[in-house]
C-alpha positions in Angstrom: 187.4 -80.9 -34.8 188.5 -83.7 -32.4 187.0 -87.2 -32.5 183.9 -87.8 -30.6 183.9 -89.9 -27.4 180.8 -92.0 -26.8 182.1 -93.8 -23.7 180.1 -91.5 -21.4 176.9 -92.1 -23.5 177.5 -95.8 -23.4 178.0 -95.8 -19.6 174.8 -93.8 -19.2 172.8 -96.1 -21.4 174.2 -99.2 -19.6 173.4 -97.6 -16.2 169.8 -97.0 -17.3 169.4 -100.6 -18.6 171.1 -102.2 -15.5 168.9 -100.2 -13.1 165.8 -101.1 -15.1 166.7 -104.8 -15.3 167.6 -105.1 -11.6 164.3 -103.4 -10.6 162.4 -105.9 -12.8 164.4 -108.7 -11.3 163.6 -107.5 -7.8 159.9 -107.5 -8.5 159.8 -110.8 -10.2 162.3 -112.4 -7.8 160.3 -111.4 -4.7 157.1 -112.6 -6.3 158.4 -116.0 -7.2 161.0 -116.7 -4.5 160.3 -114.2 -1.7 162.9 -112.7 0.6 165.4 -115.5 -0.2 166.0 -113.9 -3.6 168.2 -111.3 -1.9 171.0 -113.8 -1.8 171.0 -113.9 -5.6 171.5 -110.1 -5.6 174.4 -110.6 -3.1 176.2 -113.1 -5.2 175.7 -111.0 -8.4 176.8 -107.9 -6.6 180.0 -109.3 -5.3 180.7 -110.9 -8.7 180.2 -107.7 -10.5 182.4 -105.8 -8.1 185.2 -108.4 -8.4 185.0 -108.5 -12.2 185.2 -104.7 -12.3 188.5 -104.8 -10.4 189.9 -107.5 -12.7 189.1 -105.7 -16.1 191.6 -103.2 -17.3 189.2 -101.6 -19.9 187.8 -98.5 -18.2 184.3 -98.5 -19.8 183.8 -102.2 -19.2 185.1 -102.0 -15.6 182.7 -99.1 -15.0 179.7 -101.1 -16.4 180.5 -104.1 -14.3 180.9 -101.9 -11.2 177.5 -100.3 -11.9 176.1 -103.8 -12.3 177.6 -105.0 -9.0 176.4 -102.1 -7.0 173.0 -102.1 -8.5 172.7 -105.7 -7.5 173.9 -104.9 -4.0 171.2 -102.2 -3.8 168.8 -104.9 -4.9 169.2 -106.7 -1.6 167.5 -103.7 0.1 164.9 -103.4 -2.7 163.8 -107.0 -2.2 163.0 -106.2 1.5 161.3 -103.0 0.4 159.3 -104.9 -2.3 158.1 -107.3 0.4 156.7 -104.3 2.2 155.1 -102.9 -1.0 153.4 -106.3 -1.5 152.2 -106.2 2.1 150.7 -102.7 1.5 148.9 -104.0 -1.6 150.8 -101.9 -4.1 152.0 -105.1 -5.9 150.3 -108.5 -6.2 151.0 -111.3 -3.8 151.8 -114.7 -5.3 148.8 -117.0 -4.7 149.5 -120.1 -2.6 150.0 -123.3 -4.5 146.9 -125.4 -5.0 147.3 -129.1 -4.0 
């Protein structure tokens, strides 16, 4: 019986965690910072893609690539989240009291 390879399982688990975390970051980022938070996703997305190119280990390169592209997709999701808040599906941050 050949040895077991858990790389695919690790990549799948990492993908699940990355998508969950970027979705949560999208909701919280839009709530606290508004549309400007999309630039955080842009920076993280580009950084993840660049790091994935520089790493020679296949599994780590794939995980960083997934991280990069999930964050690039987050740019779109911040704009969509703004629309969800406008529709009342998510709470709007109350204005600051002075």
